[in-house]
C-alpha positions as CSV (number, residue, x, y, z in Angstrom):
1,X,16.0,-10.5,-7.0
2,X,13.1,-10.1,-4.7
3,X,10.5,-9.5,-7.4
4,X,11.6,-12.6,-9.2
5,X,11.4,-14.7,-6.0
6,X,8.0,-13.2,-5.2
7,X,6.5,-14.2,-8.6
8,X,7.7,-17.9,-8.5
9,X,4.3,-19.1,-7.2
10,X,3.1,-21.2,-4.3
11,X,5.3,-24.1,-3.2
12,X,8.4,-22.5,-4.6
13,X,11.5,-22.3,-2.3
14,X,13.3,-19.2,-1.4
15,X,16.7,-20.5,-2.2
16,X,19.0,-17.8,-1.1
17,X,21.4,-20.3,0.5
18,X,23.3,-20.8,-2.8
19,X,23.5,-17.4,-4.3
20,X,27.2,-17.4,-5.1
21,X,28.7,-20.8,-4.6
22,X,28.5,-23.6,-2.0
23,X,26.0,-23.3,0.9
24,X,27.3,-22.4,4.3
25,X,27.3,-24.8,7.1
26,X,24.9,-22.5,8.9
27,X,22.3,-22.2,6.2
28,X,18.9,-22.8,7.7
29,X,15.7,-24.3,6.3
30,X,12.1,-23.3,6.9
31,X,8.7,-24.1,5.4
32,X,5.2,-22.9,5.8
33,X,3.0,-19.8,5.4
34,X,2.9,-17.9,2.1
35,X,1.5,-14.8,4.0
36,X,5.0,-13.6,5.2
37,X,6.9,-14.9,2.1
38,X,7.5,-11.4,0.6
39,X,9.2,-10.1,3.8
40,X,11.1,-13.3,4.5
41,X,12.5,-13.1,1.0
42,X,13.6,-9.5,1.5
43,X,15.1,-10.2,4.9
44,X,16.9,-13.3,3.6
45,X,18.6,-11.4,0.8
46,X,19.8,-8.7,3.2
47,X,20.9,-11.2,5.8
48,X,22.9,-13.1,3.2
49,X,24.8,-9.9,2.3
50,X,25.4,-9.1,6.0
51,X,26.5,-12.5,7.3
52,X,27.1,-14.8,4.4
53,X,24.6,-17.2,5.9
54,X,21.5,-18.3,3.8
55,X,17.9,-19.2,4.3
56,X,16.0,-21.8,2.2
57,X,12.3,-21.2,2.8
58,X,9.6,-23.2,1.1
59,X,6.4,-21.2,0.7
60,X,4.0,-24.1,0.9
61,X,1.2,-22.9,3.3
62,X,0.8,-23.0,7.0
63,X,-0.5,-26.5,7.1
64,X,2.5,-27.8,5.4
65,X,4.8,-25.8,7.6
66,X,3.3,-27.2,10.8
67,X,3.6,-30.8,9.4
68,X,7.2,-30.3,8.4
69,X,8.4,-28.8,11.7
70,X,6.5,-31.6,13.7
71,X,8.3,-34.1,11.5
72,X,11.6,-32.2,12.1
73,X,12.4,-32.1,8.4
74,X,13.2,-28.3,8.5
75,X,14.9,-26.0,11.0
76,X,11.7,-24.0,11.6
77,X,8.1,-23.9,10.6
78,X,6.0,-20.8,9.8
79,X,2.2,-20.5,10.3
80,X,-0.4,-17.8,10.3
81,X,-2.5,-20.0,12.5
82,X,-1.0,-20.0,16.0
83,X,-0.8,-23.3,17.8
84,X,-2.4,-23.5,21.2
85,X,-0.2,-24.1,24.3
86,X,-1.2,-27.7,24.6
87,X,-0.3,-28.4,21.0
88,X,3.0,-26.7,21.4
89,X,3.8,-28.8,24.5
90,X,2.9,-32.1,22.9
91,X,4.9,-31.3,19.8
92,X,7.9,-30.0,21.8
93,X,7.8,-26.6,20.2
94,X,8.1,-22.9,21.1
95,X,6.2,-20.3,19.1
96,X,6.4,-16.5,18.6
97,X,4.9,-13.8,16.3
98,X,7.4,-12.5,13.8
99,X,5.4,-9.8,12.0
100,X,1.8,-8.6,11.5
101,X,-0.1,-7.9,8.3
102,X,-3.5,-7.7,6.8
103,X,-5.7,-10.0,4.7
104,X,-7.7,-8.2,2.1
105,X,-10.5,-9.1,-0.3
106,X,-9.4,-8.5,-3.9
107,X,-11.6,-8.2,-7.0
108,X,-11.4,-8.1,-10.8
109,X,-14.1,-5.7,-11.9
110,X,-13.9,-3.4,-15.0
111,X,-13.8,0.3,-14.1
112,X,-13.4,-0.3,-10.3
113,X,-10.2,0.8,-8.7
114,X,-8.6,-0.1,-5.4
115,X,-10.7,1.2,-2.5
116,X,-13.7,2.2,-4.6
117,X,-15.8,-0.8,-3.6
118,X,-16.9,-1.4,0.0
119,X,-17.9,-4.7,1.5
120,X,-18.9,-5.9,5.0
121,X,-18.4,-9.2,6.7
122,X,-21.9,-10.5,6.2
123,X,-21.8,-9.7,2.5
124,X,-18.4,-11.4,2.0
125,X,-19.7,-14.4,3.9
126,X,-22.8,-14.6,1.6
127,X,-20.6,-14.3,-1.5
128,X,-18.3,-17.2,-0.3
129,X,-21.4,-19.2,0.7
130,X,-22.7,-18.9,-2.8
131,X,-25.8,-16.9,-1.7
132,X,-24.8,-13.7,-3.5
133,X,-23.9,-14.6,-7.1
134,X,-23.9,-11.3,-9.1
135,X,-22.1,-8.0,-8.5
136,X,-25.3,-5.9,-8.8
137,X,-26.9,-7.8,-5.9
138,X,-28.9,-5.5,-3.7
139,X,-26.7,-6.1,-0.7
140,X,-23.6,-4.9,-2.6
141,X,-25.5,-2.0,-4.1
142,X,-26.6,-0.9,-0.7
143,X,-23.0,-0.6,0.4
144,X,-22.0,1.1,-2.8
145,X,-24.9,3.4,-3.9
146,X,-22.8,5.4,-6.3
147,X,-20.9,2.5,-7.9
148,X,-21.8,1.3,-11.4
149,X,-22.2,-2.5,-10.8
150,X,-23.1,-4.9,-13.6
151,X,-24.9,-8.2,-13.4
152,X,-21.6,-10.0,-14.0
153,X,-21.4,-13.3,-12.2
154,X,-19.2,-13.4,-9.2
155,X,-16.3,-15.9,-9.4
156,X,-15.1,-17.0,-6.0
157,X,-11.4,-17.8,-5.6
158,X,-10.1,-19.5,-2.4
159,X,-7.1,-21.4,-1.2
160,X,-6.8,-25.1,-2.0
161,X,-4.0,-25.8,0.4
162,X,-3.8,-25.8,4.2
163,X,-3.5,-22.1,4.8
164,X,-3.1,-19.8,7.8
165,X,-4.5,-17.0,5.6
166,X,-7.6,-19.1,5.2
167,X,-7.7,-19.7,9.0
168,X,-7.8,-16.0,9.7
169,X,-10.2,-15.3,6.9
170,X,-12.6,-18.0,8.0
171,X,-12.1,-17.1,11.7
172,X,-13.2,-13.5,10.8
173,X,-16.2,-14.8,8.8
174,X,-17.2,-17.1,11.7
175,X,-17.2,-14.0,14.0
176,X,-19.4,-11.9,11.8
177,X,-21.7,-14.5,10.2
178,X,-23.6,-17.1,12.3
179,X,-24.5,-18.9,9.0
180,X,-20.8,-19.1,8.0
181,X,-19.9,-20.4,11.5
182,X,-22.6,-23.1,11.4
183,X,-22.2,-24.2,7.8
184,X,-18.4,-23.8,7.2
185,X,-16.5,-22.7,10.3
186,X,-12.9,-21.8,10.6
187,X,-9.7,-23.8,9.9
188,X,-6.7,-23.9,7.7
189,X,-8.7,-26.0,5.2
190,X,-12.5,-25.9,5.0
191,X,-15.2,-27.4,2.7
192,X,-15.8,-24.4,0.5
193,X,-19.4,-24.2,-0.7
194,X,-18.4,-22.6,-4.1
195,X,-15.4,-21.3,-6.0
196,X,-12.1,-22.1,-7.6
197,X,-9.2,-23.4,-5.5
198,X,-5.7,-22.0,-5.9
199,X,-2.4,-22.8,-4.1
200,X,-0.8,-20.1,-1.9
201,X,-1.4,-16.4,-1.7
202,X,0.4,-16.3,-5.1
203,X,-2.1,-18.7,-6.7
204,X,-5.1,-16.7,-5.5
205,X,-3.6,-13.4,-6.6
206,X,-2.9,-14.8,-10.1
207,X,-6.4,-16.3,-10.4
208,X,-8.1,-13.1,-9.4
209,X,-5.9,-11.1,-11.8
210,X,-6.8,-13.3,-14.7
211,X,-10.5,-13.9,-14.1
212,X,-13.1,-11.3,-14.8
213,X,-15.7,-10.9,-12.0
214,X,-13.4,-12.7,-9.5
215,X,-13.1,-12.1,-5.8
216,X,-10.5,-13.7,-3.5
217,X,-8.5,-13.0,-0.4
218,X,-4.7,-12.4,-0.1
219,X,-2.1,-10.9,2.2
220,X,-1.9,-7.2,1.4
221,X,1.7,-7.3,0.0
222,X,0.4,-9.7,-2.7
223,X,-2.4,-7.3,-3.6
224,X,0.1,-4.4,-4.0
225,X,2.8,-6.5,-5.8
226,X,0.2,-7.7,-8.4
227,X,-1.6,-4.4,-8.6
228,X,-4.9,-6.0,-7.6
229,X,-8.1,-4.1,-6.8
230,X,-8.6,-4.3,-3.0
231,X,-11.9,-3.5,-1.3
232,X,-12.6,-1.4,1.7
233,X,-14.2,-3.3,4.6
234,X,-16.8,-2.2,7.2
235,X,-15.2,-2.9,10.6
236,X,-16.5,-3.8,14.0
237,X,-17.2,-0.2,14.8
238,X,-19.2,0.2,11.6
239,X,-16.6,2.3,9.8
240,X,-15.5,1.7,6.2
241,X,-11.7,1.4,6.3
242,X,-9.0,0.7,3.7
243,X,-6.1,-1.7,4.2
244,X,-3.0,0.2,5.3
245,X,-0.2,0.3,7.8
246,X,-2.4,2.5,10.0
247,X,-5.4,0.3,9.9
248,X,-3.4,-2.9,10.6
249,X,-1.7,-1.1,13.5
250,X,-5.0,0.0,14.9
251,X,-6.2,-3.6,14.9
252,X,-3.0,-4.9,16.5
253,X,-3.0,-2.2,19.2
254,X,-5.2,-4.1,21.6
255,X,-3.2,-7.4,21.5
256,X,-2.1,-8.5,25.0
257,X,1.0,-10.5,24.0
258,X,2.3,-10.5,27.6
259,X,-0.6,-12.6,28.8
260,X,-1.1,-14.7,25.7
261,X,0.0,-18.3,26.6
262,X,2.4,-19.5,23.9
263,X,1.8,-16.1,22.2
264,X,-1.6,-17.4,21.0
265,X,-3.4,-14.3,19.8
266,X,-6.0,-13.8,17.0
267,X,-6.4,-10.2,15.7
268,X,-9.5,-10.5,13.5
269,X,-12.6,-8.3,14.1
270,X,-10.8,-6.1,16.7
271,X,-12.6,-2.9,17.9
272,X,-11.5,0.6,16.9
273,X,-12.8,3.1,14.4
274,X,-9.6,2.7,12.3
275,X,-9.0,-1.0,12.7
276,X,-8.8,-3.3,9.7
277,X,-11.0,-6.3,10.4
278,X,-8.9,-9.1,9.0
279,X,-5.5,-8.4,10.6
280,X,-3.2,-11.3,11.5
281,X,0.2,-12.1,13.0
282,X,2.4,-14.7,11.4
283,X,4.3,-17.1,13.7
284,X,7.5,-19.1,13.8
285,X,7.7,-22.6,15.3
286,X,11.0,-24.0,16.6
287,X,11.8,-27.2,18.4
288,X,12.8,-27.0,22.1
289,X,15.4,-29.8,21.4
290,X,16.4,-29.4,17.7
291,X,18.1,-32.1,15.7
292,X,20.5,-29.6,14.2
293,X,21.7,-27.3,17.0
294,X,23.8,-25.1,14.8
295,X,21.0,-24.5,12.4
296,X,18.5,-23.7,15.2
297,X,21.0,-21.3,16.7
298,X,21.4,-19.6,13.4
299,X,17.6,-19.4,12.9
300,X,17.3,-17.5,16.2
301,X,20.1,-15.2,15.0
302,X,18.3,-14.6,11.7
303,X,15.0,-13.7,13.4
304,X,16.8,-11.6,16.0
305,X,18.6,-9.8,13.2
306,X,15.2,-9.3,11.5
307,X,13.8,-7.8,14.7
308,X,16.8,-5.4,15.0
309,X,17.3,-4.5,11.4
310,X,14.2,-5.5,9.4
311,X,11.5,-3.1,10.6
312,X,11.9,-0.6,7.7
313,X,11.9,-3.4,5.1
314,X,8.7,-4.8,6.7
315,X,7.0,-1.4,6.6
316,X,7.9,-1.0,2.9
317,X,5.8,-4.1,2.3
318,X,3.0,-2.9,4.7
319,X,3.8,-5.3,7.4
320,X,3.7,-4.2,11.0
321,X,7.0,-4.9,12.9
322,X,6.6,-6.4,16.4
323,X,6.9,-3.7,19.2
324,X,10.2,-3.7,21.1
325,X,8.4,-4.7,24.3
326,X,7.1,-7.9,22.6
327,X,10.4,-8.6,21.0
328,X,11.9,-8.7,24.5
329,X,9.3,-11.2,25.6
330,X,10.0,-13.3,22.5
331,X,13.7,-13.4,23.2
332,X,13.1,-14.7,26.7
333,X,11.3,-17.7,25.3
334,X,14.3,-18.5,23.1
335,X,16.2,-19.7,26.2
336,X,13.8,-22.7,26.1
337,X,15.6,-24.0,23.0
338,X,18.4,-26.1,24.3
339,X,21.2,-28.3,23.1
340,X,22.0,-31.9,24.3
341,X,24.1,-30.3,27.1
342,X,20.9,-28.6,28.5
343,X,22.2,-25.1,27.8
344,X,20.2,-22.5,25.8
345,X,21.3,-22.2,22.1
346,X,20.4,-18.6,21.9
347,X,23.2,-16.1,22.1
348,X,21.3,-13.9,24.6
């Protein structure tokens, strides 16, 4: 079930609400980030079996998720770009991190296996700026003196939709490359200097898999699911590290969620010898005064269930579950979601 859902492609809905008959009155709808789609799919199937209540999630990108929740056309929005406190206040939303993962460069190079190629931030920036155009460029060869690199042209693949994955990727590049920061900058959508656009993590993964000489960036679960060749990255401490649960956890270790207003926290280019440099949290957006109170209450039950019962499932897909201390902070914010009677909708 999950593998079929996973391969549907960007923009597809996770329609687990109607698995065996009519939808329940408590089925909830969400839209947004493709980054957490694999784990939301896995959680949704298990939650349906446990409770009979379903989730319909549209994997359309963070930009679309933010637009839909602001328009109140879904129960919740999902974004890998956190909204700042002022934006949350003006939109009447609360926000919390649901899970943490890693964004990884992936390549399609003959004879190169996962983790055999090492890149650093400056080199990746120059590739995506169109300044490094062949795989045997001296900058790449310097990082990989033993690798057999051909003069094959580099084909850049990037997101075409509004994407939190893009936000975190370009945020990282802006931190490590002054040229990238001044010429392109960071956002969910940017003016890409070169490359092929693809929709969703799914689209980038498919394009890289089918294009010789390609390089793109995807959430790690997509790299594993599609058996893509990931690269190592040189982190802030100058160490070459591979994407893994341990390296994502090392990057997330310094996050100060307790003092992050509205849980606004960026986890790119964190210090630490073992830290993966492009680590990110993915966030849920929920109205303080929802149009459908029953659906909003069920959404909090679903995410609460995921915190309580979904950690192992998350780890199986190489996501990092939120620490228990952070979950307690998150649950306190849920009391800010209230019905027309002014009472909290959460069951806390």
